[in-house]
C-alpha positions in Angstrom: 104.3 -112.3 -21.3 103.3 -114.3 -24.6 105.4 -114.0 -27.6 104.1 -115.6 -30.7 106.7 -115.9 -34.0 105.8 -114.0 -36.6 106.4 -115.4 -39.8 109.1 -112.6 -41.2 111.5 -111.5 -44.1 113.7 -109.0 -42.2 115.5 -106.3 -45.3 118.6 -103.9 -44.2 118.5 -101.0 -45.6 121.2 -98.1 -46.0 121.6 -94.9 -47.6 120.4 -91.3 -46.6 117.5 -91.7 -49.0 115.5 -94.6 -46.9 112.7 -93.5 -45.4 112.2 -90.8 -48.3 112.3 -93.3 -50.4 109.6 -95.2 -48.4 107.4 -92.8 -47.9 106.9 -92.6 -51.6 105.7 -96.0 -51.8 103.7 -96.5 -48.7 100.5 -95.4 -47.9 101.6 -94.7 -44.0 103.5 -91.1 -43.5 107.4 -92.2 -43.0 108.8 -90.0 -41.5 110.3 -92.3 -38.6 110.1 -95.8 -37.2 105.7 -97.0 -38.2 104.1 -99.2 -39.6 102.8 -98.7 -43.3 101.3 -100.6 -46.3 103.1 -101.5 -49.8 100.3 -101.3 -52.7 100.6 -102.4 -56.4 99.2 -99.8 -58.4 95.2 -101.1 -58.4 95.4 -100.8 -54.7 95.6 -103.9 -53.8 98.5 -105.6 -51.2 102.1 -106.5 -51.7 102.9 -107.0 -47.4 102.6 -104.6 -44.5 105.9 -103.5 -43.1 107.4 -102.4 -39.9 109.8 -99.7 -40.7 112.5 -99.7 -37.7 114.6 -96.9 -37.4 118.3 -97.8 -36.2 121.6 -96.0 -35.7 122.9 -97.6 -38.7 120.8 -98.0 -41.2 116.4 -99.3 -41.3 114.8 -102.5 -40.8 111.8 -103.6 -43.1 109.7 -106.1 -40.8 107.3 -107.9 -43.2 105.6 -111.1 -44.0 107.6 -113.9 -44.8 105.2 -115.1 -47.8 105.2 -112.0 -49.6 109.1 -111.2 -49.7 109.4 -112.5 -53.0 107.4 -109.6 -54.2 108.4 -107.0 -52.0 112.0 -107.3 -52.9 110.8 -107.2 -56.4 108.9 -104.1 -55.9 111.3 -101.9 -53.9 114.1 -103.4 -56.2 112.6 -102.1 -59.4 111.7 -98.7 -57.6 115.0 -98.0 -55.8 117.2 -97.7 -59.4 118.8 -94.1 -59.1 117.9 -93.9 -55.5 121.1 -94.5 -53.2 119.2 -96.7 -51.2 121.0 -100.2 -51.0 118.9 -103.4 -49.8 119.8 -107.1 -47.6 117.6 -109.5 -47.4 119.3 -110.7 -43.5 115.4 -112.5 -42.5 117.7 -116.2 -42.5 119.1 -114.3 -39.3 116.8 -113.4 -37.5 113.7 -114.0 -34.9 110.7 -112.1 -35.2 108.1 -112.7 -32.1 104.8 -110.5 -31.3 104.0 -109.7 -27.6 101.2 -108.9 -25.6 103.1 -106.4 -23.9 106.7 -104.6 -24.2 109.4 -106.6 -23.8 112.2 -106.3 -22.1 115.0 -104.0 -23.6 118.4 -106.7 -24.2 121.6 -105.6 -25.8 121.2 -106.8 -29.7 117.3 -107.0 -29.3 115.1 -104.0 -31.5 111.8 -103.5 -29.9 109.0 -102.1 -31.8 105.4 -101.3 -31.6 103.6 -102.4 -34.6 99.9 -102.1 -36.1 100.1 -105.8 -34.9 101.6 -105.6 -31.0 105.1 -105.2 -29.5 107.6 -106.5 -31.7 110.6 -108.3 -30.6 113.4 -109.0 -33.3 116.8 -110.5 -32.2 119.4 -113.0 -33.6 118.8 -116.7 -33.8 121.2 -117.2 -31.2 118.8 -114.5 -29.0 115.4 -116.7 -30.2 113.2 -117.4 -27.6 110.2 -120.1 -27.7 107.4 -118.8 -28.2 103.9 -119.2 -25.7 100.8 -117.5 -27.4 98.7 -121.0 -28.6 97.5 -120.8 -31.8 93.9 -120.3 -30.3 94.4 -117.5 -27.9 96.2 -115.3 -30.6 93.0 -115.8 -32.9 90.5 -114.6 -30.2 92.5 -111.7 -28.9 92.2 -111.1 -32.6 89.6 -111.4 -33.4 88.1 -109.3 -30.0 90.7 -106.2 -31.2 89.4 -106.9 -35.0 92.9 -106.8 -35.8 93.9 -107.9 -39.1 96.5 -110.8 -39.9 98.2 -111.4 -43.0 97.1 -114.3 -44.8 93.9 -114.6 -43.2 92.5 -110.7 -43.4 95.9 -109.3 -45.3 96.4 -111.0 -48.6 96.3 -109.4 -52.3 92.7 -109.8 -52.8 92.2 -106.3 -51.1 92.8 -102.6 -50.3 93.9 -101.7 -47.0 90.7 -100.1 -46.3 89.0 -103.4 -46.7 90.5 -105.5 -44.8 91.0 -103.5 -41.6 93.6 -101.2 -42.1 92.2 -98.4 -42.3 94.6 -96.4 -39.6 98.1 -97.5 -41.5 96.5 -95.2 -44.3 97.8 -91.8 -43.8 94.8 -89.4 -44.9 96.4 -86.3 -46.0 99.5 -88.4 -47.5 99.7 -88.2 -51.7 101.6 -89.5 -53.9 102.4 -93.3 -53.5 101.5 -96.2 -55.7 97.4 -96.2 -55.3 97.1 -93.8 -53.8 94.9 -92.5 -56.4 92.0 -95.2 -56.2 91.9 -95.0 -51.9 91.9 -91.2 -52.6 88.4 -92.2 -54.4 87.5 -94.7 -52.4 86.9 -92.3 -49.2 85.8 -89.3 -51.1 83.0 -91.5 -52.3 82.3 -93.1 -48.7 82.4 -96.4 -51.2 85.1 -99.0 -50.5 84.2 -102.2 -51.4 84.2 -104.4 -48.8 84.7 -104.0 -44.5 85.9 -106.0 -42.3 83.3 -107.3 -39.2 82.9 -108.9 -36.4 80.3 -111.6 -36.5 79.0 -113.9 -34.4 79.1 -117.6 -34.2 81.7 -119.0 -37.4 80.3 -118.1 -40.4 82.2 -119.8 -43.7 82.3 -116.6 -45.0 84.5 -116.2 -41.8 88.7 -115.3 -42.3 89.7 -115.9 -38.5 87.5 -117.6 -36.0 87.4 -117.4 -32.0 85.4 -118.5 -29.2 82.4 -117.3 -29.8 82.9 -114.6 -32.4 84.8 -114.5 -35.5 86.7 -112.0 -38.6 84.9 -111.7 -42.2 85.7 -109.1 -44.7 81.6 -108.7 -46.5 81.1 -106.3 -48.7 78.9 -102.9 -48.3 75.6 -103.1 -48.1 
């Protein structure tokens, strides 16, 4: 099994209202474990988060680089709601895997948009063995966007290949009006493509092809 460190934030959420709270803030239908996107009012990406439902609470796994923005956003929105949020990032290791990890006591396994995810306490951490070049080739072949490459705060989710995480029939979340308008008009400004070679506009380089976000024709 190939494993790669996912530079992640891990937030621990408790309260009877957690899933409804997250559902009202993000693009996907959050009625259980899933991957979803949290947006600004102008539909730019705050973070892509994995919602992992556990018996005594909900873990949110996002990008370490977006942690402060995400925590600030969630904290502001939870006022008056029966939801508590605690940052446990420094206590956990998050790995992305090319196959389903085996079940282990104390380890959480989750099927993410990015692949199989293993979340474990630091004393149960594994040495990653998925090399950067091979990971990039894997993503280019699958047209899989990733944090810091295709997924940035410069784009909305449709532009960078996160369309599967935007539920077509869900409304009333931050940024929803702009997303709905783009879909209804069939115009989203930019889109993710796979190109031959190593063009200057590429966001990820593979061996023979690259990923890029290009303007609609």
